[in-house]
C-alpha positions in Angstrom: -105.0 115.5 46.9 -106.7 118.4 48.7 -106.2 121.5 46.6 -105.3 123.4 49.8 -102.4 121.0 50.4 -101.3 121.4 46.8 -101.3 125.2 47.3 -99.2 124.8 50.5 -96.7 122.7 48.5 -96.6 125.4 45.8 -95.8 128.0 48.5 -92.8 125.9 49.7 -91.6 125.7 46.1 -91.9 129.5 45.7 -89.9 130.0 48.8 -87.2 127.6 47.7 -87.1 128.9 44.1 -87.0 132.5 45.1 -84.3 132.0 47.7 -82.1 130.1 45.2 -83.0 132.6 42.5 -81.9 135.6 44.6 -78.5 134.1 44.9 -78.3 133.3 41.2 -79.2 136.9 40.3 -76.4 138.2 42.5 -73.7 136.1 40.7 -75.2 136.4 37.2 -72.7 137.5 34.6 -69.8 136.7 36.8 -68.6 134.2 34.2 -68.2 131.3 36.6 -65.8 128.4 36.0 -67.6 125.7 34.0 -67.2 121.9 34.3 -68.9 119.3 32.1 -70.9 116.2 32.8 -71.9 113.9 29.9 -69.9 115.9 27.3 -68.7 119.4 26.5 -72.3 120.4 25.6 -73.5 119.6 29.1 -72.1 122.3 31.5 -72.3 122.7 35.3 -71.1 125.4 37.6 -70.6 125.7 41.4 -73.8 127.7 41.4 -75.9 124.8 40.1 -74.7 122.8 43.2 -75.2 125.7 45.6 -78.7 126.4 44.3 -79.8 122.8 44.7 -78.3 122.7 48.2 -80.4 125.8 49.2 -83.6 124.2 47.7 -83.0 120.9 49.4 -82.5 122.6 52.8 -85.8 124.5 52.5 -87.8 121.5 51.4 -86.4 119.4 54.2 -87.2 122.1 56.7 -90.8 122.8 55.4 -91.8 119.3 54.4 -89.6 116.9 56.3 -89.4 113.3 55.0 -89.9 114.2 51.4 -88.1 112.5 48.5 -86.0 115.0 46.6 -84.9 114.2 43.0 -82.4 116.8 41.8 -80.4 117.2 38.6 -77.1 117.5 40.5 -77.6 115.6 43.7 -79.8 112.7 42.5 -82.5 111.1 44.6 -82.6 111.3 48.4 -85.4 110.3 50.8 -88.3 107.9 50.5 -91.3 110.0 51.3 -94.7 110.0 49.5 -94.2 113.6 48.3 -91.6 113.7 45.6 -89.8 116.9 44.6 -88.3 117.3 41.1 -85.6 120.0 41.2 -83.6 121.7 38.5 -81.5 124.3 40.3 -80.5 126.1 37.1 -82.4 125.1 33.9 -80.4 126.7 31.2 -76.9 126.5 32.7 -75.2 127.2 29.4 -77.0 130.5 29.2 -76.4 131.4 32.8 -72.7 130.6 32.6 -72.1 133.1 29.8 -74.6 135.8 30.8 -77.6 135.2 28.6 -80.7 136.0 30.6 -82.8 132.9 29.7 -82.5 130.5 32.6 -84.6 129.6 35.6 -85.1 127.6 38.8 -87.7 124.8 38.4 -89.3 122.9 41.2 -92.3 120.5 41.1 -94.0 118.4 43.8 -95.7 115.1 42.9 -97.7 112.4 44.6 -98.2 109.1 42.9 -98.6 109.7 39.2 -99.7 113.3 39.5 -97.8 116.6 39.6 -99.6 118.6 42.2 -97.6 121.8 42.5 -95.0 123.5 40.3 -92.9 126.7 40.3 -90.7 128.1 37.6 -88.8 131.2 38.7 -86.9 133.5 36.2 -84.4 135.4 38.3 -83.3 137.7 35.5 -86.8 139.1 35.0 -88.2 138.4 38.5 -91.0 136.4 36.9 -92.6 133.8 39.2 -94.7 131.1 37.4 -96.8 129.1 39.9 -99.3 126.3 39.6 -101.2 124.1 41.9 -104.5 122.2 41.7 -106.5 125.4 41.9 -104.9 127.2 38.9 -101.8 128.8 37.4 -100.4 132.3 37.7 -97.5 134.6 36.7 -96.6 137.1 39.3 -100.1 136.6 40.8 -102.0 137.1 37.6 -103.9 134.1 36.3 -102.3 132.5 33.2 -104.2 131.7 30.0 -102.4 129.6 27.5 -103.8 130.9 24.2 -102.3 132.1 21.0 -101.9 130.9 17.4 -104.0 128.2 15.9 -101.8 127.1 12.9 -98.2 126.5 12.3 -97.8 129.4 9.9 -98.8 131.9 12.6 -97.1 130.2 15.5 -93.8 130.5 17.4 -92.1 127.2 18.1 -89.6 126.9 21.0 -87.3 123.9 20.9 -83.9 122.5 21.7 -84.1 120.0 18.9 -81.8 118.7 17.5 -79.2 118.0 20.2 -75.7 117.6 18.8 -75.8 113.8 19.4 -79.0 113.6 17.4 -77.3 115.2 14.4 -74.4 112.8 14.8 -76.7 109.8 15.2 -79.5 110.7 12.8 -77.6 112.7 10.2 -79.7 113.8 7.2 -83.0 112.6 8.6 -82.6 114.6 11.8 -81.8 117.7 9.8 -84.7 117.1 7.4 -87.1 116.9 10.4 -85.7 120.2 11.8 -85.9 121.8 8.3 -89.6 120.9 8.2 -90.1 122.7 11.5 -88.2 125.7 10.3 -90.2 126.0 7.1 -93.6 125.2 8.7 -93.7 127.6 11.6 -93.8 131.4 11.4 -90.7 131.4 13.7 -88.6 128.8 15.4 -86.3 129.7 18.3 -83.8 127.6 20.3 -83.4 129.7 23.5 -82.4 126.9 25.9 -84.1 126.1 29.2 -86.9 123.6 28.8 -88.8 124.8 31.9 -88.8 128.4 30.9 -90.0 127.5 27.4 -92.9 125.7 29.0 -93.6 128.6 31.2 -93.8 130.9 28.2 -96.2 128.6 26.4 -98.4 128.5 29.6 -98.4 132.4 29.5 -99.2 132.4 25.7 -95.9 134.2 24.9 -95.0 131.3 22.6 -97.3 128.8 20.9 -95.6 125.4 20.8 -92.6 123.8 22.6 -90.9 120.6 21.8 -88.1 118.7 23.4 -86.7 115.3 22.4 -84.2 114.4 25.2 -85.3 115.9 28.6 -85.5 114.7 32.2 -88.4 114.8 34.6 -87.0 117.8 36.5 -86.9 119.8 33.3 -90.6 119.4 32.5 -92.6 118.4 35.6 -93.3 122.0 36.8 -94.0 123.2 33.3 -96.4 120.4 32.6 -98.7 121.5 35.4 -98.4 125.1 34.5 -99.5 124.5 30.9 -102.4 122.2 31.8 -103.7 124.5 34.6 -103.5 127.5 32.2 -105.6 125.7 29.6 -102.8 124.5 27.3 -101.8 120.9 26.3 -98.8 119.0 27.5 -98.0 115.6 26.0 -95.1 113.5 27.5 -93.9 111.4 24.6 -92.9 108.5 26.8 -96.4 108.4 28.3 -95.3 110.0 31.7 -93.7 113.2 32.7 -91.7 111.2 35.2 -89.8 109.3 32.5 -86.9 110.8 30.6 -87.7 111.4 27.0 -89.5 113.9 24.9 -92.5 116.2 25.2 -94.8 118.3 23.0 -96.7 121.3 24.4 -99.0 123.9 22.9 -101.4 126.6 23.8 -105.1 125.9 24.0 -106.9 126.0 20.7 -103.8 125.1 18.6 -104.6 122.8 15.7 -102.2 119.9 16.5 -103.9 117.5 14.0 -103.0 120.0 11.2 -99.5 120.7 12.5 -96.3 119.4 11.1 -95.5 118.3 14.7 -98.2 115.7 14.5 -96.4 114.1 11.6 -92.8 114.5 12.9 -93.3 113.9 16.6 -96.5 112.1 17.4 -96.8 109.6 14.5 -95.2 106.3 15.6 -94.4 107.4 19.2 -94.4 104.7 21.9 -97.9 104.0 23.3 
């Protein structure tokens, strides 16, 4: 794709993310009513639906005929340009007033993510990537940080409750290895925002085991364009599954994550 077209798509994503994010900032800490989807660990609010509606309207107006794949509204359209939309990534945090959530929007053509935006309304941080680069609030991003586990900060949502139920002692053993190997391990929620922080070099490694394309598509481009590494564990960012990401220069071969996550993963 022409990099200028990629930049144009990123601009559309910025408009949509900021418009939705402005609304989310206005209602943040209002303690909205919460419903659940797959189980009681999977919340949704009226603001998730409203945010996605705003984003879909803007995309349809700016890039008519697109395919939009959203967390709340599913897939609509059949255009060549596909948009992956998470209207609030980190709903559990948003719902109770914890300021670690974001709007995540990515544009893809074929098997390539060509534009991505992650907007943090609480901090007014705009992470943007296209085929020409990656920026936070207009400043070029450089994904660099720790080299070894013992100096690194790991961001993860592993393990999910179902993984503990299904995997029992083995799941907890794996998580224990992460806790003892890294300098610090944090579970802040919001896959997309974790990836944005790795792209910025504010954290060193991010890992997720059960995520959807709209959670990681924008962040995957941010990290790669900032000089970091993003590995979709199912082989494609467009397939639900896991991911591993790290800053540029990190010694993955010497990391516990190579043993726990990469060994034996599907080809």
